C-alpha positions as CSV (number, residue, x, y, z in Angstrom):
1,M,-25.9,20.7,23.2
2,L,-23.3,21.0,20.5
3,L,-24.4,23.2,17.6
4,P,-22.8,23.4,14.1
5,V,-21.5,26.8,13.1
6,L,-21.5,27.5,9.3
7,D,-19.4,30.7,9.5
8,P,-15.8,30.1,10.6
9,S,-15.0,33.8,11.3
10,P,-15.3,33.4,15.2
11,A,-12.3,31.1,15.0
12,E,-10.1,33.2,12.7
13,W,-8.3,34.9,15.6
14,I,-6.2,31.8,16.2
15,S,-4.3,31.5,12.9
16,P,-2.4,34.9,13.2
17,R,-1.2,33.8,16.6
18,L,0.3,30.5,15.4
19,G,4.0,30.3,14.5
20,G,7.6,29.5,15.5
21,A,10.1,26.8,14.5
22,F,9.0,23.4,13.4
23,G,7.6,21.4,16.3
24,A,7.1,24.5,18.5
25,A,4.0,24.3,20.8
26,G,3.1,27.8,19.5
27,R,2.4,26.3,16.0
28,T,-0.5,24.3,17.5
29,V,-1.9,26.4,20.3
30,P,-2.0,30.2,20.0
31,R,0.8,32.4,21.3
32,G,0.2,35.4,23.5
33,Y,-1.0,33.7,26.7
34,A,0.9,34.0,30.0
35,A,1.6,30.3,30.5
36,Y,1.4,26.9,28.7
37,A,1.0,23.3,29.7
38,R,1.4,20.0,27.9
39,L,-1.0,17.2,29.0
40,C,0.6,13.7,28.1
41,H,-2.0,11.3,27.0
42,P,-1.9,8.2,29.2
43,A,-0.7,4.8,27.9
44,E,-2.4,1.5,28.5
45,R,-0.6,-1.2,30.3
46,D,-0.6,-4.8,28.8
47,R,-2.3,-6.1,31.9
48,G,-4.9,-3.3,31.9
49,G,-5.2,0.1,33.5
50,W,-3.6,3.4,32.6
51,A,0.0,4.6,33.1
52,S,1.4,8.1,33.0
53,W,4.5,9.0,31.1
54,R,6.3,9.6,34.4
55,E,5.5,6.0,35.4
56,A,6.6,4.7,32.0
57,A,9.9,6.5,32.4
58,A,10.5,5.0,35.8
59,E,9.9,1.6,34.4
60,T,12.1,2.0,31.3
61,G,15.0,3.9,33.1
62,R,14.4,7.1,31.3
63,R,13.8,10.7,32.5
64,A,10.4,12.4,32.4
65,H,10.3,16.1,31.4
66,G,8.1,18.5,29.6
67,A,9.5,18.0,26.1
68,M,9.8,14.2,26.3
69,Q,8.9,12.1,23.3
70,W,7.2,8.7,23.8
71,H,9.5,6.8,21.5
72,A,12.5,8.1,23.3
73,L,11.0,7.3,26.6
74,V,10.5,3.7,25.7
75,G,13.9,3.3,24.1
76,S,12.8,3.2,20.4
77,P,14.6,5.0,17.6
78,D,11.4,4.9,15.5
79,P,8.8,7.5,16.5
80,V,6.1,5.8,14.4
81,N,6.5,2.0,14.6
82,L,8.2,2.0,18.0
83,T,10.7,-0.7,17.0
84,G,12.4,-2.2,20.0
85,S,10.1,-0.5,22.5
86,L,10.7,-1.4,26.2
87,W,7.0,-0.7,26.9
88,R,4.8,-3.8,26.8
89,G,1.5,-2.1,26.7
90,S,-0.1,0.2,24.1
91,P,1.3,3.6,23.3
92,P,-0.7,6.8,24.1
93,D,-3.5,7.7,21.6
94,R,-2.7,10.3,19.1
95,G,-5.1,13.1,18.2
96,T,-7.5,12.5,21.0
97,L,-7.5,12.9,24.8
98,P,-9.1,9.8,26.6
99,S,-12.6,10.5,28.0
100,H,-11.6,10.3,31.6
101,S,-8.8,12.8,31.0
102,L,-11.0,15.2,29.1
103,T,-13.6,15.1,31.9
104,A,-10.8,16.1,34.4
105,L,-9.6,18.8,32.1
106,L,-13.1,20.3,31.7
107,S,-13.7,20.5,35.4
108,V,-10.6,22.8,35.7
109,L,-11.2,24.8,32.6
110,G,-14.7,25.7,33.7
111,E,-13.3,27.5,36.8
112,H,-11.1,29.7,34.7
113,T,-13.5,31.5,32.4
114,A,-16.2,34.1,33.0
115,T,-18.4,32.8,30.2
116,S,-20.4,29.6,29.8
117,G,-20.2,29.1,26.0
118,A,-17.3,27.6,24.1
119,W,-16.2,27.0,20.5
120,F,-15.0,23.7,19.3
121,C,-13.1,22.7,16.2
122,L,-13.0,19.3,14.6
123,W,-10.5,18.2,11.9
124,E,-12.3,17.6,8.7
125,G,-10.2,14.5,7.8
126,Y,-11.7,12.0,10.2
127,G,-13.3,9.1,8.2
128,W,-16.3,9.1,10.4
129,A,-17.1,12.8,9.9
130,D,-19.6,12.3,7.1
131,E,-23.4,12.6,6.6
132,A,-23.9,9.7,9.1
133,T,-22.7,11.9,11.9
134,L,-22.9,15.5,10.6
135,S,-25.4,17.4,8.6
136,R,-25.0,17.9,4.9
137,E,-25.2,21.7,5.4
138,H,-22.4,21.6,8.0
139,L,-20.2,19.5,5.7
140,A,-20.7,21.9,2.8
141,A,-20.0,25.0,5.0
142,P,-16.7,27.0,4.7
143,R,-13.8,25.6,6.7
144,L,-11.6,27.2,9.3
145,R,-8.2,27.0,7.6
146,H,-4.9,26.6,9.4
147,P,-1.6,25.6,8.0
148,G,-1.9,21.9,7.1
149,R,-5.3,21.5,8.8
150,D,-9.0,22.5,8.0
151,Y,-11.7,22.3,10.7
152,L,-15.4,22.2,11.1
153,L,-16.7,24.6,13.8
154,F,-19.2,24.1,16.6
155,H,-20.5,26.1,19.6
156,G,-22.2,25.0,22.8
157,P,-21.6,24.8,26.6
158,L,-18.2,23.7,27.7
159,T,-19.5,20.3,28.7
160,A,-20.4,19.7,25.1
161,A,-16.8,18.9,24.5
162,T,-17.6,15.3,25.3
163,E,-20.3,15.1,22.6
164,L,-17.9,14.8,19.6
165,G,-17.4,11.3,18.2
166,W,-19.3,8.5,16.4
167,R,-21.2,5.3,17.0
168,P,-19.6,2.3,15.3
169,R,-22.6,0.4,16.7
170,P,-25.9,1.7,18.4
171,N,-24.6,0.9,21.8
172,W,-21.0,2.0,21.4
173,F,-19.9,5.6,21.4
174,E,-16.3,6.4,20.3
175,A,-15.4,9.8,21.7
176,Q,-13.2,12.3,20.0
177,S,-11.9,15.2,21.9
178,P,-12.0,18.5,20.1
179,N,-8.9,19.4,18.1
180,L,-9.2,23.0,19.3
181,F,-11.5,24.6,21.8
182,W,-11.8,27.8,23.8
183,P,-14.5,29.8,25.8
184,D,-16.3,32.8,24.5
185,D,-14.0,35.1,26.5
186,R,-10.8,33.4,25.1
187,A,-9.4,33.1,28.6
188,W,-7.7,29.9,27.5
189,C,-7.3,27.7,24.4
190,V,-6.8,23.9,24.2
191,A,-5.3,22.1,21.2
192,T,-5.0,18.4,20.4
193,E,-3.1,18.2,17.1
194,V,-4.1,15.1,15.0
195,D,-0.5,13.7,15.1
196,F,0.3,14.5,18.7
197,D,0.1,12.1,21.7
198,S,-0.4,15.1,24.0
199,T,-2.8,18.0,24.4
200,L,-1.6,21.7,24.8
201,V,-3.3,24.3,27.0
202,A,-2.6,28.0,26.9
203,G,-4.0,30.3,29.6
204,D,-3.1,32.3,32.7
205,E,-0.7,31.2,35.4
206,A,-3.6,30.2,37.7
207,L,-5.0,27.8,35.2
208,I,-1.7,26.1,34.4
209,D,-0.9,25.8,38.2
210,A,-4.3,24.2,38.7
211,L,-3.6,21.7,35.9
212,L,-0.3,20.7,37.3
213,D,-2.1,19.8,40.6
214,T,-5.1,18.0,39.0
215,P,-5.5,14.2,39.7
216,G,-6.0,12.3,36.6
217,L,-4.0,14.6,34.4
218,E,-0.2,14.5,33.7
219,A,0.5,18.1,33.1
220,W,3.9,19.6,32.4
221,R,4.7,23.4,32.2
222,I,6.2,24.3,28.9
223,E,6.9,27.4,26.8
224,S,5.3,28.4,23.5
225,D,8.7,27.7,21.9
226,T,9.1,24.2,23.5
227,S,9.8,21.8,20.7
228,L,7.4,18.8,20.5
229,A,9.0,17.5,17.3
230,A,10.1,13.8,17.2
231,D,13.7,14.8,17.8
232,G,12.8,17.4,20.5
233,D,13.6,15.1,23.4
234,R,17.3,16.0,24.0
235,I,17.4,14.1,27.3
236,N,16.3,10.6,26.4
237,Q,18.1,10.4,23.0
238,L,19.6,7.0,22.2
239,P,23.4,6.9,22.0
C-alpha cells in the first residue's frame, strides 16, 4: 500500500547529487552511481500496438542510439509539434512510463535491492493531484524541492509504484509512473522527468546489464553527462 509521507527529508539526499550541463542525464537522476540507462518510452502505431524507438528508426531511415531524440528520429525539426513527422502513429508519452513497461522494470529492480520498501515522488503540478485523489493533509505538507520541480513524497513496497494515478471514471484508472523512486537502501534510483519521453535509471553495472536484456524494455546504456536536450541528437540532425 502506498502511504503519504509528510516530511520530505528522506528524499533530500538527491538534490545535492543533481547537476551538469543543461540536458545532462545527471540533472534528472542522481550522480554517483556506477552505471546509467535510458529507457525509451514506446510509441503507438497508427494501426495499433507498440513500437520501440529502434523499430521507428528502421522505418524512418534513421539511426537508433542512446542520446537519440524522437523528433530527430522521425525527421521533424520541431521537438514539440513534430511538424513533418515520418511516423504515422502517436509519439511516446512524456512524463510517464506505460504500465506494461513499468511492470517489466519493477520485476528487474526488485532483484537489485536488499530492502523491500521504497520511496516515491510525484510532481505536484498534475491537475488530478487534488483532494479527489490525495488527502488534504498530504497536499498541505512541505514539498521536496528540486530545481524547477516540487514533489509529494510517498512510501510503500516497490510494487506500490503502480498505484499512482487517478480515475476519470469509476471503472477507468489512468496510471502515472512515479517521477522519482528508489529503495530504502538507495541501491538504484529511477527518474521520469515530466517533459521527457524516456525514463532514466541509475544503479550498479549488474542492474544496467539486466535492463539491457529485459524483454519489453528498450534500454540504452548512457553516462550521467549524456545530453538528452532537444538538440542532443548529433547523429540524426536534419541537414
